[in-house]
C-alpha positions in Angstrom: 101.2 71.7 134.4 99.4 75.1 133.2 96.0 74.3 132.0 94.5 75.0 128.9 93.9 79.0 127.8 90.3 79.6 127.0 89.2 83.0 125.9 86.7 81.7 123.2 84.0 83.3 124.7 85.7 86.8 125.1 85.5 89.9 122.4 87.9 89.9 119.7 89.5 92.7 121.0 89.6 91.8 124.9 93.5 92.8 126.0 92.9 91.3 129.6 92.3 88.2 127.3 95.8 88.9 125.5 97.4 89.7 128.4 96.4 86.1 130.0 97.5 84.6 127.1 100.9 86.5 127.2 101.3 84.9 130.5 100.7 81.7 129.6 103.2 82.0 126.6 105.7 82.8 129.8 105.5 79.0 130.2 106.0 77.7 126.5 101.7 76.4 126.0 101.5 75.4 122.7 97.6 75.7 123.3 98.5 79.5 124.0 100.0 79.5 120.5 96.6 78.6 119.1 94.2 80.7 121.2 96.7 83.5 119.8 95.7 82.6 116.7 92.3 82.1 116.9 92.2 85.9 119.0 94.1 87.2 115.6 91.3 85.2 113.5 88.4 86.9 115.1 90.2 90.3 114.9 91.2 90.3 111.4 87.0 89.1 110.8 86.1 92.6 113.1 87.9 94.6 111.1 86.3 93.1 107.9 83.0 93.7 109.0 83.6 97.7 110.4 85.1 98.1 106.9 81.9 96.7 105.6 79.7 98.8 107.5 81.5 101.6 106.7 81.4 101.4 103.2 77.9 101.1 102.8 77.1 103.8 105.0 75.7 104.9 108.6 73.2 107.7 107.5 69.7 105.8 108.4 67.1 108.1 110.5 67.4 105.7 113.4 71.0 106.2 113.4 72.9 107.7 116.3 76.4 107.4 118.4 74.6 104.5 120.9 73.5 102.5 118.0 76.7 102.4 116.4 78.5 101.8 119.7 75.7 98.6 119.9 76.6 97.9 116.3 80.1 97.6 117.4 80.1 95.2 120.1 77.4 92.9 118.1 80.3 93.3 115.3 83.1 91.6 117.8 80.7 89.3 119.6 80.1 88.2 116.0 83.6 88.1 115.0 84.6 86.0 117.8 81.6 83.1 117.1 83.0 82.9 113.8 86.5 82.5 114.4 85.4 80.1 117.1 83.8 77.9 114.0 87.4 78.2 112.1 87.7 80.1 108.8 91.3 78.7 108.4 93.4 81.4 109.2 94.0 80.5 112.2 95.7 76.9 111.5 98.1 79.0 109.0 99.4 81.0 111.5 100.0 78.6 113.6 102.0 77.2 111.2 103.6 80.1 109.9 104.8 81.0 113.4 106.0 77.9 114.7 107.9 77.5 111.5 109.3 81.0 111.3 110.3 80.5 115.0 111.7 77.5 115.2 114.1 78.5 112.4 114.8 81.5 114.2 115.2 79.7 117.7 118.1 76.9 116.1 120.0 79.7 114.2 120.5 82.0 117.9 120.9 79.0 120.3 120.5 75.8 121.4 116.9 75.9 123.2 113.9 73.7 122.8 111.8 74.6 119.4 109.1 73.6 122.0 110.3 76.3 124.3 112.4 79.6 123.3 110.4 79.4 119.7 106.8 79.2 120.7 107.5 81.8 123.6 109.2 84.0 121.1 106.3 83.8 118.8 103.3 84.1 121.0 104.9 87.2 122.4 105.6 89.1 119.3 102.3 88.4 117.8 100.5 89.3 121.2 102.3 92.2 121.1 101.1 93.0 117.7 97.5 91.9 118.7 97.4 94.8 121.2 98.6 97.7 119.4 96.2 97.2 116.6 92.5 97.3 118.5 93.3 100.5 119.7 93.1 101.9 116.5 90.6 99.3 115.2 88.3 99.9 117.5 85.1 102.1 117.5 86.6 105.5 118.0 83.3 106.8 118.9 83.3 104.7 122.1 86.5 106.2 123.3 85.3 110.0 122.4 88.3 110.6 120.0 87.2 111.3 116.3 87.7 108.6 114.3 90.7 108.4 111.5 88.4 108.6 108.4 87.1 111.8 109.8 90.1 113.2 110.9 91.4 112.8 107.2 88.4 113.5 105.5 88.9 117.4 107.9 92.6 117.2 106.9 92.8 117.1 103.5 90.2 119.7 102.7 89.9 122.1 105.6 92.3 124.5 104.1 89.8 125.1 101.5 86.5 125.2 103.4 88.4 128.2 105.7 89.3 129.6 102.3 85.5 129.3 101.2 84.3 130.5 104.5 86.0 133.5 104.4 84.1 134.2 101.1 80.7 132.9 101.7 80.4 133.7 105.8 79.5 129.7 106.1 81.4 128.4 108.9 83.8 125.9 107.3 82.8 123.1 109.7 79.1 123.3 107.8 80.8 122.9 104.6 82.8 120.1 105.6 79.7 118.5 106.5 78.1 118.4 103.6 80.9 117.7 101.6 81.2 114.4 104.1 77.2 113.6 103.2 77.5 114.4 99.6 80.9 111.8 99.0 80.4 109.5 102.2 83.0 110.8 103.7 85.0 110.6 100.5 84.4 107.2 99.9 81.6 107.8 97.3 83.1 110.7 95.9 82.0 110.8 92.0 85.0 109.5 89.5 85.1 109.5 85.7 84.6 106.2 83.7 88.9 105.8 83.8 88.7 106.3 87.5 89.8 109.4 88.2 88.9 112.0 90.5 86.0 114.5 89.3 87.1 116.1 92.8 83.5 117.0 92.8 82.2 116.8 96.7 79.1 118.5 96.6 77.2 116.9 94.4 77.1 119.6 91.7 75.5 118.6 88.7 76.2 120.6 85.3 73.4 122.6 84.0 73.6 124.3 80.2 75.5 127.0 81.3 78.5 124.7 82.8 81.4 124.8 80.4 84.1 122.5 82.2 84.7 118.9 82.4 81.9 116.6 83.2 81.3 113.1 84.1 78.3 110.8 84.2 77.2 109.4 87.6 74.0 107.0 88.8 72.2 109.2 91.5 69.6 108.8 93.4 66.8 111.5 93.4 63.3 111.5 95.5 60.1 112.5 93.6 57.2 112.7 95.8 59.4 111.4 98.4 59.9 107.9 96.4 63.5 107.3 95.9 64.7 106.9 92.0 68.0 105.5 90.3 68.8 107.6 87.3 72.1 108.9 85.6 72.9 112.3 85.3 75.9 114.9 84.4 78.3 116.3 86.9 80.7 118.7 86.8 84.5 117.8 87.2 87.0 120.3 88.7 90.5 120.2 88.7 91.3 120.4 92.3 89.4 120.2 95.4 89.5 124.2 95.4 88.2 124.7 92.7 85.6 122.9 93.8 84.9 124.9 97.0 85.3 127.9 94.9 82.2 127.1 92.9 80.4 125.8 95.6 81.0 129.7 97.3 80.0 131.3 94.0 76.6 128.9 94.0 75.6 130.0 97.6 76.5 133.7 96.9 75.2 134.1 93.8 72.1 132.4 93.6 69.1 134.0 94.7 67.5 131.2 96.2 70.3 130.8 99.0 69.8 133.6 100.2 68.1 132.5 102.8 70.9 130.2 103.9 73.1 132.5 103.9 71.1 134.8 106.5 71.1 131.3 109.0 74.6 130.3 108.3 75.8 130.5 111.9 73.0 127.5 113.2 73.7 124.4 111.8 70.3 123.6 111.9 68.8 126.6 110.3 72.0 126.0 107.6 71.0 122.6 106.8 67.2 123.0 106.4 67.7 126.2 104.5 69.9 124.1 102.0 66.6 120.9 101.9 64.0 124.4 101.5 66.0 126.2 99.0 66.2 122.6 97.0 69.6 121.8 97.1 69.0 118.3 97.4 65.7 116.0 96.8 66.5 113.7 99.4 63.7 114.2 102.2 66.2 113.5 105.1 68.8 115.6 103.6 68.7 118.5 106.4 68.3 115.6 109.3 71.7 114.1 108.0 73.5 117.0 107.3 72.8 118.4 111.3 73.9 115.1 112.4 77.0 115.1 110.7 77.9 118.7 111.4 77.0 118.3 115.4 78.0 114.8 116.2 81.1 113.7 114.0 83.3 116.8 113.0 85.8 118.2 115.3 85.5 122.0 116.0 
């Protein structure tokens, strides 16, 4: 008789462990069904942890590709341990899979629910579980561009290319700055009703601004100390308008002359912006340089 399937010590996205479970499914093992459900629960927890980290941002001064890789590995192990203790999801999955598959088996043939039904349900879930980690894993570990980065680029690259033709600044540099200002679009300034301001460069509304505005809480650094305050920001009708206004600022304001002169180099561009007073964050240039050089595709 087949022994109990035990993958409790394996990572939540260990595809070899899933293959082992699938092999067990061919032998109609109820224990394999429970183990599969537990792995699904671990995978679910891993995805939640990843989403929480992304929502919080990863722009600390010590953040790097290596640190993100080890953080991902830690999250996988933590997810597995939490699933081993049990959150209730695995038990619910077992009940759901068993009930649904038993019903299907009885309707299609005379096979025993303890055989065909369990095998059918387990194989279906394992096939799904093997597909999910490919999109849920840390894409930096595999060397591909993360989905949220690719989506951000695809949404704005046309406008960035247009602004690049007007300013001479590489589109990639402006996309990097927009990513830094909005947390890859997740922290874009919004109006009280939740509508988008399309303000992706953190452009404040000065006395000469005649367009729409929106108030938002922002962090300003005074003598290196962070202070939270409410500021009035510009609101645009589209992202195209946001890039046009940014291009106008960079090309028409004398304080950014050196930025334009050094726009061919990411580091010089970033430090030029900081020196010109674009932002008060003392780490602004470091963060922007890292995004441009490490996160954005060419």
